[in-house]
PyMOL Python script that loads the backbone (N, CA, C, O; Angstrom):
from pymol import cmd

cmd.read_pdbstr("""\
ATOM      1  N   UNK A   1     114.333  76.623  80.865  1.00  0.00           N
ATOM      2  CA  UNK A   1     114.315  77.863  80.623  1.00  0.00           C
ATOM      3  C   UNK A   1     112.982  78.879  80.714  1.00  0.00           C
ATOM      4  O   UNK A   1     112.960  80.082  80.977  1.00  0.00           O
ATOM      5  N   UNK A   2     111.785  77.888  80.375  1.00  0.00           N
ATOM      6  CA  UNK A   2     110.586  78.209  80.718  1.00  0.00           C
ATOM      7  C   UNK A   2     110.401  78.771  82.430  1.00  0.00           C
ATOM      8  O   UNK A   2     109.766  79.767  82.778  1.00  0.00           O
ATOM      9  N   UNK A   3     111.086  77.901  83.248  1.00  0.00           N
ATOM     10  CA  UNK A   3     110.760  77.877  84.556  1.00  0.00           C
ATOM     11  C   UNK A   3     111.481  79.144  84.961  1.00  0.00           C
ATOM     12  O   UNK A   3     110.743  80.009  85.432  1.00  0.00           O
ATOM     13  N   UNK A   4     112.496  79.372  84.895  1.00  0.00           N
ATOM     14  CA  UNK A   4     113.056  80.722  85.127  1.00  0.00           C
ATOM     15  C   UNK A   4     112.428  81.948  84.726  1.00  0.00           C
ATOM     16  O   UNK A   4     112.342  82.906  85.494  1.00  0.00           O
ATOM     17  N   UNK A   5     111.876  81.956  83.264  1.00  0.00           N
ATOM     18  CA  UNK A   5     111.013  83.025  82.825  1.00  0.00           C
ATOM     19  C   UNK A   5     109.681  82.823  83.872  1.00  0.00           C
ATOM     20  O   UNK A   5     109.179  83.886  84.239  1.00  0.00           O
ATOM     21  N   UNK A   6     109.269  82.001  84.213  1.00  0.00           N
ATOM     22  CA  UNK A   6     107.999  82.134  84.930  1.00  0.00           C
ATOM     23  C   UNK A   6     108.218  82.703  86.614  1.00  0.00           C
ATOM     24  O   UNK A   6     107.460  83.407  87.282  1.00  0.00           O
ATOM     25  N   UNK A   7     109.481  82.133  86.962  1.00  0.00           N
ATOM     26  CA  UNK A   7     109.742  82.724  88.368  1.00  0.00           C
ATOM     27  C   UNK A   7     110.049  84.172  87.920  1.00  0.00           C
ATOM     28  O   UNK A   7     109.789  84.959  88.830  1.00  0.00           O
ATOM     29  N   UNK A   8     110.547  84.800  86.746  1.00  0.00           N
ATOM     30  CA  UNK A   8     111.021  86.245  86.834  1.00  0.00           C
ATOM     31  C   UNK A   8     109.706  86.985  86.484  1.00  0.00           C
ATOM     32  O   UNK A   8     109.737  88.208  86.625  1.00  0.00           O
ATOM     33  N   UNK A   9     108.675  86.480  86.095  1.00  0.00           N
ATOM     34  CA  UNK A   9     107.396  87.098  85.805  1.00  0.00           C
ATOM     35  C   UNK A   9     106.631  87.127  87.145  1.00  0.00           C
ATOM     36  O   UNK A   9     105.865  88.046  87.436  1.00  0.00           O
ATOM     37  N   UNK A  10     106.887  86.041  87.966  1.00  0.00           N
ATOM     38  CA  UNK A  10     106.118  86.139  89.355  1.00  0.00           C
ATOM     39  C   UNK A  10     106.730  87.220  90.154  1.00  0.00           C
ATOM     40  O   UNK A  10     106.059  88.093  90.704  1.00  0.00           O
ATOM     41  N   UNK A  11     107.944  87.150  90.204  1.00  0.00           N
ATOM     42  CA  UNK A  11     108.739  88.260  90.878  1.00  0.00           C
ATOM     43  C   UNK A  11     108.313  89.649  90.718  1.00  0.00           C
ATOM     44  O   UNK A  11     107.865  90.367  91.612  1.00  0.00           O
ATOM     45  N   UNK A  12     108.543  90.031  89.186  1.00  0.00           N
ATOM     46  CA  UNK A  12     108.020  91.131  89.065  1.00  0.00           C
ATOM     47  C   UNK A  12     106.815  91.621  89.202  1.00  0.00           C
ATOM     48  O   UNK A  12     106.628  92.834  89.106  1.00  0.00           O
ATOM     49  N   UNK A  13     105.635  90.596  89.491  1.00  0.00           N
ATOM     50  CA  UNK A  13     104.214  90.948  89.644  1.00  0.00           C
ATOM     51  C   UNK A  13     104.258  91.040  91.062  1.00  0.00           C
ATOM     52  O   UNK A  13     103.488  91.921  91.443  1.00  0.00           O
ATOM     53  N   UNK A  14     104.875  90.458  92.016  1.00  0.00           N
ATOM     54  CA  UNK A  14     105.099  90.449  93.383  1.00  0.00           C
ATOM     55  C   UNK A  14     105.499  92.076  93.967  1.00  0.00           C
ATOM     56  O   UNK A  14     105.084  92.701  94.943  1.00  0.00           O
ATOM     57  N   UNK A  15     106.491  92.424  92.891  1.00  0.00           N
ATOM     58  CA  UNK A  15     107.156  93.653  93.276  1.00  0.00           C
ATOM     59  C   UNK A  15     106.125  95.092  93.026  1.00  0.00           C
ATOM     60  O   UNK A  15     106.002  96.133  93.671  1.00  0.00           O
ATOM     61  N   UNK A  16     105.481  94.577  91.775  1.00  0.00           N
ATOM     62  CA  UNK A  16     104.274  95.559  91.254  1.00  0.00           C
ATOM     63  C   UNK A  16     103.190  95.799  92.478  1.00  0.00           C
ATOM     64  O   UNK A  16     102.911  96.934  92.861  1.00  0.00           O
ATOM     65  N   UNK A  17     102.682  94.753  92.979  1.00  0.00           N
ATOM     66  CA  UNK A  17     101.489  94.666  93.940  1.00  0.00           C
ATOM     67  C   UNK A  17     102.165  95.264  95.248  1.00  0.00           C
ATOM     68  O   UNK A  17     101.624  96.209  95.822  1.00  0.00           O
ATOM     69  N   UNK A  18     103.170  94.794  95.647  1.00  0.00           N
ATOM     70  CA  UNK A  18     103.854  95.485  96.758  1.00  0.00           C
ATOM     71  C   UNK A  18     103.918  97.012  96.994  1.00  0.00           C
ATOM     72  O   UNK A  18     103.560  97.631  97.996  1.00  0.00           O
ATOM     73  N   UNK A  19     104.487  97.508  95.778  1.00  0.00           N
ATOM     74  CA  UNK A  19     104.474  98.893  95.642  1.00  0.00           C
ATOM     75  C   UNK A  19     103.174  99.627  95.364  1.00  0.00           C
ATOM     76  O   UNK A  19     103.073 100.784  95.774  1.00  0.00           O
ATOM     77  N   UNK A  20     102.146  99.048  94.690  1.00  0.00           N
ATOM     78  CA  UNK A  20     100.829  99.739  94.566  1.00  0.00           C
ATOM     79  C   UNK A  20     100.232  99.537  95.929  1.00  0.00           C
ATOM     80  O   UNK A  20      99.461 100.436  96.265  1.00  0.00           O
ATOM     81  N   UNK A  21     100.391  98.669  96.700  1.00  0.00           N
ATOM     82  CA  UNK A  21      99.943  98.527  97.927  1.00  0.00           C
ATOM     83  C   UNK A  21     100.610  99.651  99.118  1.00  0.00           C
ATOM     84  O   UNK A  21     100.117 100.107 100.149  1.00  0.00           O
ATOM     85  N   UNK A  22     101.649  99.810  98.610  1.00  0.00           N
ATOM     86  CA  UNK A  22     102.299 100.944  99.561  1.00  0.00           C
ATOM     87  C   UNK A  22     101.763 102.561  99.199  1.00  0.00           C
ATOM     88  O   UNK A  22     101.647 103.519  99.963  1.00  0.00           O
ATOM     89  N   UNK A  23     101.515 102.466  97.873  1.00  0.00           N
ATOM     90  CA  UNK A  23     101.056 103.793  97.369  1.00  0.00           C
ATOM     91  C   UNK A  23      99.606 104.099  97.877  1.00  0.00           C
ATOM     92  O   UNK A  23      99.263 105.254  98.130  1.00  0.00           O
ATOM     93  N   UNK A  24      98.703 102.947  98.028  1.00  0.00           N
ATOM     94  CA  UNK A  24      97.301 103.245  98.569  1.00  0.00           C
ATOM     95  C   UNK A  24      97.311 103.242  99.844  1.00  0.00           C
ATOM     96  O   UNK A  24      96.241 103.528 100.382  1.00  0.00           O
ATOM     97  N   UNK A  25      98.290 102.979 100.577  1.00  0.00           N
ATOM     98  CA  UNK A  25      98.389 103.216 102.225  1.00  0.00           C
ATOM     99  C   UNK A  25      98.704 104.656 102.274  1.00  0.00           C
ATOM    100  O   UNK A  25      98.014 105.325 103.044  1.00  0.00           O
ATOM    101  N   UNK A  26      99.587 105.234 101.619  1.00  0.00           N
ATOM    102  CA  UNK A  26     100.096 106.683 101.729  1.00  0.00           C
ATOM    103  C   UNK A  26      98.991 107.711 101.422  1.00  0.00           C
ATOM    104  O   UNK A  26      98.878 108.773 102.033  1.00  0.00           O
ATOM    105  N   UNK A  27      98.116 107.269 100.337  1.00  0.00           N
ATOM    106  CA  UNK A  27      97.054 108.158 100.059  1.00  0.00           C
ATOM    107  C   UNK A  27      96.019 108.225 100.898  1.00  0.00           C
ATOM    108  O   UNK A  27      95.391 107.206 101.185  1.00  0.00           O
ATOM    109  N   UNK A  28      95.732 109.329 101.359  1.00  0.00           N
ATOM    110  CA  UNK A  28      94.669 109.755 102.470  1.00  0.00           C
ATOM    111  C   UNK A  28      93.571 110.966 101.881  1.00  0.00           C
ATOM    112  O   UNK A  28      93.942 111.907 101.180  1.00  0.00           O
ATOM    113  N   UNK A  29      92.495 110.792 102.210  1.00  0.00           N
ATOM    114  CA  UNK A  29      91.645 111.887 101.744  1.00  0.00           C
ATOM    115  C   UNK A  29      91.699 113.041 102.811  1.00  0.00           C
ATOM    116  O   UNK A  29      91.785 112.758 104.006  1.00  0.00           O
ATOM    117  N   UNK A  30      91.652 114.279 102.394  1.00  0.00           N
ATOM    118  CA  UNK A  30      91.862 115.568 103.321  1.00  0.00           C
ATOM    119  C   UNK A  30      90.451 116.429 103.139  1.00  0.00           C
ATOM    120  O   UNK A  30      90.132 116.862 102.032  1.00  0.00           O
ATOM    121  N   UNK A  31      89.829 116.588 104.039  1.00  0.00           N
ATOM    122  CA  UNK A  31      88.675 117.287 104.255  1.00  0.00           C
ATOM    123  C   UNK A  31      88.934 118.718 104.230  1.00  0.00           C
ATOM    124  O   UNK A  31      90.067 119.050 104.580  1.00  0.00           O
ATOM    125  N   UNK A  32      88.144 119.612 103.897  1.00  0.00           N
ATOM    126  CA  UNK A  32      88.391 120.940 104.110  1.00  0.00           C
ATOM    127  C   UNK A  32      87.209 121.907 104.614  1.00  0.00           C
ATOM    128  O   UNK A  32      86.194 122.011 103.925  1.00  0.00           O
ATOM    129  N   UNK A  33      87.346 122.597 105.795  1.00  0.00           N
ATOM    130  CA  UNK A  33      85.902 123.412 106.247  1.00  0.00           C
ATOM    131  C   UNK A  33      86.674 124.597 106.560  1.00  0.00           C
ATOM    132  O   UNK A  33      87.895 124.715 106.660  1.00  0.00           O
ATOM    133  N   UNK A  34      85.509 125.679 106.734  1.00  0.00           N
ATOM    134  CA  UNK A  34      86.050 127.083 106.869  1.00  0.00           C
ATOM    135  C   UNK A  34      86.121 126.646 108.656  1.00  0.00           C
ATOM    136  O   UNK A  34      85.536 125.753 109.269  1.00  0.00           O
ATOM    137  N   UNK A  35      87.073 127.674 109.112  1.00  0.00           N
ATOM    138  CA  UNK A  35      87.729 127.635 110.404  1.00  0.00           C
ATOM    139  C   UNK A  35      86.435 128.229 111.312  1.00  0.00           C
ATOM    140  O   UNK A  35      85.790 129.243 111.046  1.00  0.00           O
ATOM    141  N   UNK A  36      86.221 127.263 112.530  1.00  0.00           N
ATOM    142  CA  UNK A  36      85.169 127.724 113.299  1.00  0.00           C
ATOM    143  C   UNK A  36      85.798 128.661 114.377  1.00  0.00           C
ATOM    144  O   UNK A  36      85.059 129.079 115.269  1.00  0.00           O
ATOM    145  N   UNK A  37      87.010 128.992 114.357  1.00  0.00           N
ATOM    146  CA  UNK A  37      87.593 129.855 115.456  1.00  0.00           C
ATOM    147  C   UNK A  37      88.164 131.191 114.935  1.00  0.00           C
ATOM    148  O   UNK A  37      88.292 132.204 115.623  1.00  0.00           O
ATOM    149  N   UNK A  38      88.527 131.051 113.494  1.00  0.00           N
ATOM    150  CA  UNK A  38      89.105 132.380 112.897  1.00  0.00           C
ATOM    151  C   UNK A  38      87.915 133.360 112.886  1.00  0.00           C
ATOM    152  O   UNK A  38      86.750 132.964 112.855  1.00  0.00           O
ATOM    153  N   UNK A  39      88.272 134.674 112.914  1.00  0.00           N
ATOM    154  CA  UNK A  39      86.910 135.472 112.603  1.00  0.00           C
ATOM    155  C   UNK A  39      87.622 136.733 111.829  1.00  0.00           C
ATOM    156  O   UNK A  39      88.745 137.121 112.152  1.00  0.00           O
ATOM    157  N   UNK A  40      86.878 137.315 110.805  1.00  0.00           N
ATOM    158  CA  UNK A  40      87.330 138.320 109.936  1.00  0.00           C
ATOM    159  C   UNK A  40      88.231 137.910 108.996  1.00  0.00           C
ATOM    160  O   UNK A  40      88.518 136.725 108.832  1.00  0.00           O
ATOM    161  N   UNK A  41      88.747 138.910 108.299  1.00  0.00           N
ATOM    162  CA  UNK A  41      89.434 138.764 106.953  1.00  0.00           C
ATOM    163  C   UNK A  41      90.859 137.737 107.317  1.00  0.00           C
ATOM    164  O   UNK A  41      91.483 137.841 108.373  1.00  0.00           O
ATOM    165  N   UNK A  42      91.145 136.926 106.412  1.00  0.00           N
ATOM    166  CA  UNK A  42      92.159 136.129 106.692  1.00  0.00           C
ATOM    167  C   UNK A  42      93.412 136.754 105.695  1.00  0.00           C
ATOM    168  O   UNK A  42      93.299 136.593 104.480  1.00  0.00           O
ATOM    169  N   UNK A  43      94.244 137.251 106.078  1.00  0.00           N
ATOM    170  CA  UNK A  43      95.627 137.896 105.225  1.00  0.00           C
ATOM    171  C   UNK A  43      96.868 137.267 105.680  1.00  0.00           C
ATOM    172  O   UNK A  43      97.972 137.633 105.276  1.00  0.00           O
ATOM    173  N   UNK A  44      96.664 136.196 106.630  1.00  0.00           N
ATOM    174  CA  UNK A  44      97.953 135.694 107.152  1.00  0.00           C
ATOM    175  C   UNK A  44      97.857 134.177 107.152  1.00  0.00           C
ATOM    176  O   UNK A  44      97.415 133.646 108.170  1.00  0.00           O
ATOM    177  N   UNK A  45      98.257 133.350 106.026  1.00  0.00           N
ATOM    178  CA  UNK A  45      98.310 132.086 106.172  1.00  0.00           C
ATOM    179  C   UNK A  45      98.743 131.416 107.097  1.00  0.00           C
ATOM    180  O   UNK A  45      98.179 130.409 107.525  1.00  0.00           O
ATOM    181  N   UNK A  46     100.164 132.042 107.680  1.00  0.00           N
ATOM    182  CA  UNK A  46     100.821 131.357 108.495  1.00  0.00           C
ATOM    183  C   UNK A  46     100.133 131.294 109.769  1.00  0.00           C
ATOM    184  O   UNK A  46     100.176 130.203 110.339  1.00  0.00           O
ATOM    185  N   UNK A  47      99.340 132.491 110.482  1.00  0.00           N
ATOM    186  CA  UNK A  47      98.671 132.303 111.411  1.00  0.00           C
ATOM    187  C   UNK A  47      97.386 131.554 111.429  1.00  0.00           C
ATOM    188  O   UNK A  47      96.933 130.971 112.415  1.00  0.00           O
ATOM    189  N   UNK A  48      96.782 131.627 110.128  1.00  0.00           N
ATOM    190  CA  UNK A  48      95.615 130.550 110.296  1.00  0.00           C
ATOM    191  C   UNK A  48      96.058 129.240 110.149  1.00  0.00           C
ATOM    192  O   UNK A  48      95.259 128.446 110.646  1.00  0.00           O
ATOM    193  N   UNK A  49      97.019 128.731 109.660  1.00  0.00           N
ATOM    194  CA  UNK A  49      97.668 127.536 109.774  1.00  0.00           C
ATOM    195  C   UNK A  49      97.993 127.317 111.187  1.00  0.00           C
ATOM    196  O   UNK A  49      97.773 126.175 111.590  1.00  0.00           O
ATOM    197  N   UNK A  50      98.437 128.106 111.975  1.00  0.00           N
ATOM    198  CA  UNK A  50      98.932 127.884 113.258  1.00  0.00           C
ATOM    199  C   UNK A  50      97.717 127.646 114.338  1.00  0.00           C
ATOM    200  O   UNK A  50      97.927 126.838 115.242  1.00  0.00           O
ATOM    201  N   UNK A  51      96.388 128.359 114.268  1.00  0.00           N
ATOM    202  CA  UNK A  51      95.374 128.619 114.672  1.00  0.00           C
ATOM    203  C   UNK A  51      94.699 127.026 114.417  1.00  0.00           C
ATOM    204  O   UNK A  51      94.225 126.383 115.354  1.00  0.00           O
ATOM    205  N   UNK A  52      94.740 126.516 113.005  1.00  0.00           N
ATOM    206  CA  UNK A  52      93.912 125.231 112.800  1.00  0.00           C
ATOM    207  C   UNK A  52      94.435 124.415 113.218  1.00  0.00           C
ATOM    208  O   UNK A  52      93.674 123.474 113.443  1.00  0.00           O
ATOM    209  N   UNK A  53      95.932 124.145 113.605  1.00  0.00           N
ATOM    210  CA  UNK A  53      96.558 123.143 114.152  1.00  0.00           C
ATOM    211  C   UNK A  53      96.445 123.145 115.703  1.00  0.00           C
ATOM    212  O   UNK A  53      96.145 122.205 116.439  1.00  0.00           O
ATOM    213  N   UNK A  54      96.760 124.433 116.022  1.00  0.00           N
ATOM    214  CA  UNK A  54      96.183 124.439 117.799  1.00  0.00           C
ATOM    215  C   UNK A  54      95.048 124.337 118.309  1.00  0.00           C
ATOM    216  O   UNK A  54      94.811 123.567 119.240  1.00  0.00           O
ATOM    217  N   UNK A  55      94.248 125.045 117.809  1.00  0.00           N
ATOM    218  CA  UNK A  55      92.861 125.076 118.186  1.00  0.00           C
ATOM    219  C   UNK A  55      91.792 124.144 117.744  1.00  0.00           C
ATOM    220  O   UNK A  55      90.791 123.896 118.417  1.00  0.00           O
ATOM    221  N   UNK A  56      92.075 123.608 116.498  1.00  0.00           N
ATOM    222  CA  UNK A  56      91.029 122.619 115.986  1.00  0.00           C
ATOM    223  C   UNK A  56      91.513 121.372 115.532  1.00  0.00           C
ATOM    224  O   UNK A  56      90.884 120.559 114.855  1.00  0.00           O
ATOM    225  N   UNK A  57      92.901 121.253 116.030  1.00  0.00           N
ATOM    226  CA  UNK A  57      93.471 119.810 115.693  1.00  0.00           C
ATOM    227  C   UNK A  57      93.337 119.447 114.290  1.00  0.00           C
ATOM    228  O   UNK A  57      92.901 118.346 113.955  1.00  0.00           O
ATOM    229  N   UNK A  58      93.630 120.168 113.620  1.00  0.00           N
ATOM    230  CA  UNK A  58      93.558 120.110 112.000  1.00  0.00           C
ATOM    231  C   UNK A  58      95.003 119.601 111.467  1.00  0.00           C
ATOM    232  O   UNK A  58      95.911 119.720 112.289  1.00  0.00           O
ATOM    233  N   UNK A  59      95.311 119.100 110.317  1.00  0.00           N
ATOM    234  CA  UNK A  59      96.398 119.013 109.716  1.00  0.00           C
ATOM    235  C   UNK A  59      97.095 120.325 109.289  1.00  0.00           C
ATOM    236  O   UNK A  59      98.310 120.417 109.462  1.00  0.00           O
ATOM    237  N   UNK A  60      96.540 121.136 108.853  1.00  0.00           N
ATOM    238  CA  UNK A  60      97.236 122.526 108.444  1.00  0.00           C
ATOM    239  C   UNK A  60      95.952 123.527 108.091  1.00  0.00           C
ATOM    240  O   UNK A  60      94.799 123.142 108.286  1.00  0.00           O
ATOM    241  N   UNK A  61      96.170 124.479 107.703  1.00  0.00           N
ATOM    242  CA  UNK A  61      95.195 125.680 107.299  1.00  0.00           C
ATOM    243  C   UNK A  61      95.877 126.527 106.358  1.00  0.00           C
ATOM    244  O   UNK A  61      97.101 126.548 106.223  1.00  0.00           O
ATOM    245  N   UNK A  62      95.031 127.245 105.694  1.00  0.00           N
ATOM    246  CA  UNK A  62      95.432 128.311 104.675  1.00  0.00           C
ATOM    247  C   UNK A  62      94.301 129.201 104.613  1.00  0.00           C
ATOM    248  O   UNK A  62      93.190 128.831 104.992  1.00  0.00           O
ATOM    249  N   UNK A  63      94.593 130.728 104.009  1.00  0.00           N
ATOM    250  CA  UNK A  63      93.754 131.593 103.732  1.00  0.00           C
ATOM    251  C   UNK A  63      93.246 131.446 102.298  1.00  0.00           C
ATOM    252  O   UNK A  63      94.036 131.286 101.368  1.00  0.00           O
ATOM    253  N   UNK A  64      92.219 131.489 102.163  1.00  0.00           N
ATOM    254  CA  UNK A  64      91.620 131.165 100.451  1.00  0.00           C
ATOM    255  C   UNK A  64      90.669 132.160 100.407  1.00  0.00           C
ATOM    256  O   UNK A  64      90.163 132.678 101.402  1.00  0.00           O
ATOM    257  N   UNK A  65      90.336 132.524  98.862  1.00  0.00           N
ATOM    258  CA  UNK A  65      89.281 133.702  98.654  1.00  0.00           C
ATOM    259  C   UNK A  65      87.926 132.667  98.745  1.00  0.00           C
ATOM    260  O   UNK A  65      87.813 131.537  98.269  1.00  0.00           O
ATOM    261  N   UNK A  66      86.967 133.441  99.506  1.00  0.00           N
ATOM    262  CA  UNK A  66      85.539 133.037  99.592  1.00  0.00           C
ATOM    263  C   UNK A  66      84.884 134.534  99.582  1.00  0.00           C
ATOM    264  O   UNK A  66      85.386 135.460 100.219  1.00  0.00           O
ATOM    265  N   UNK A  67      83.720 134.663  98.797  1.00  0.00           N
ATOM    266  CA  UNK A  67      82.890 135.776  98.730  1.00  0.00           C
ATOM    267  C   UNK A  67      82.572 136.263 100.033  1.00  0.00           C
ATOM    268  O   UNK A  67      81.952 135.499 100.773  1.00  0.00           O
ATOM    269  N   UNK A  68      82.857 137.305 100.413  1.00  0.00           N
ATOM    270  CA  UNK A  68      83.233 138.725  99.640  1.00  0.00           C
ATOM    271  C   UNK A  68      84.699 138.899  99.967  1.00  0.00           C
ATOM    272  O   UNK A  68      85.242 139.921  99.548  1.00  0.00           O
ATOM    273  N   UNK A  69      85.351 138.093 100.610  1.00  0.00           N
ATOM    274  CA  UNK A  69      86.926 138.299 100.935  1.00  0.00           C
ATOM    275  C   UNK A  69      87.432 137.053 100.882  1.00  0.00           C
ATOM    276  O   UNK A  69      87.069 136.122 100.163  1.00  0.00           O
ATOM    277  N   UNK A  70      88.618 137.103 101.992  1.00  0.00           N
ATOM    278  CA  UNK A  70      89.340 135.836 102.100  1.00  0.00           C
ATOM    279  C   UNK A  70      88.956 135.185 103.773  1.00  0.00           C
ATOM    280  O   UNK A  70      88.755 135.912 104.746  1.00  0.00           O
ATOM    281  N   UNK A  71      88.928 133.945 103.790  1.00  0.00           N
ATOM    282  CA  UNK A  71      88.703 133.173 105.051  1.00  0.00           C
ATOM    283  C   UNK A  71      89.520 132.366 105.263  1.00  0.00           C
ATOM    284  O   UNK A  71      90.243 132.092 104.305  1.00  0.00           O
ATOM    285  N   UNK A  72      89.729 131.752 106.373  1.00  0.00           N
ATOM    286  CA  UNK A  72      90.778 130.664 107.068  1.00  0.00           C
ATOM    287  C   UNK A  72      90.059 129.545 106.785  1.00  0.00           C
ATOM    288  O   UNK A  72      88.842 129.488 106.963  1.00  0.00           O
ATOM    289  N   UNK A  73      90.894 128.410 106.244  1.00  0.00           N
ATOM    290  CA  UNK A  73      90.127 127.083 105.775  1.00  0.00           C
ATOM    291  C   UNK A  73      90.926 126.045 106.644  1.00  0.00           C
ATOM    292  O   UNK A  73      92.151 126.148 106.589  1.00  0.00           O
ATOM    293  N   UNK A  74      90.413 125.092 107.414  1.00  0.00           N
ATOM    294  CA  UNK A  74      91.213 124.097 107.964  1.00  0.00           C
ATOM    295  C   UNK A  74      91.194 122.699 107.363  1.00  0.00           C
ATOM    296  O   UNK A  74      90.134 122.162 107.040  1.00  0.00           O
ATOM    297  N   UNK A  75      92.294 122.161 107.227  1.00  0.00           N
ATOM    298  CA  UNK A  75      92.429 120.750 106.501  1.00  0.00           C
ATOM    299  C   UNK A  75      92.485 119.540 107.396  1.00  0.00           C
ATOM    300  O   UNK A  75      93.438 119.538 108.176  1.00  0.00           O
ATOM    301  N   UNK A  76      91.658 118.497 107.452  1.00  0.00           N
ATOM    302  CA  UNK A  76      91.636 117.110 108.314  1.00  0.00           C
ATOM    303  C   UNK A  76      91.844 116.343 107.436  1.00  0.00           C
ATOM    304  O   UNK A  76      91.593 116.502 106.242  1.00  0.00           O
ATOM    305  N   UNK A  77      92.530 115.053 108.175  1.00  0.00           N
ATOM    306  CA  UNK A  77      92.315 113.870 107.442  1.00  0.00           C
ATOM    307  C   UNK A  77      90.830 113.263 107.679  1.00  0.00           C
ATOM    308  O   UNK A  77      90.192 113.297 108.731  1.00  0.00           O
ATOM    309  N   UNK A  78      90.446 112.713 106.465  1.00  0.00           N
ATOM    310  CA  UNK A  78      89.165 112.445 106.496  1.00  0.00           C
ATOM    311  C   UNK A  78      89.005 110.907 107.131  1.00  0.00           C
ATOM    312  O   UNK A  78      87.887 110.409 107.269  1.00  0.00           O
TER     313      UNK A  78
END
""", "prot")
cmd.dss("prot")
cmd.show_as("cartoon", "prot")
cmd.util.cbc("prot")
cmd.orient("prot")
C-alpha cells in the first residue's frame, strides 16, 4: 500500500515539474522603446503596429501617451 502511494506522489511531482517548466519556457521578457521611424502624433495604433513590424522588426507596436502627446512605441522580445 505504501509503495503505490509513493508511486502516486512521484507521478504527481513529475507532472508538476513538467508543467512548471513549460510555463517558464513560454514566458519571455518584452522590451519597449519609442519608435525610431515614426514621426509626429500617433493616433493610429494599427499603423504604428504595422510600421514597427515592417521597418523595425518588432513583435508589435502601439500608440501611448507621452508628454506632450501620443507616441508610437515598439515592443521587442528581449
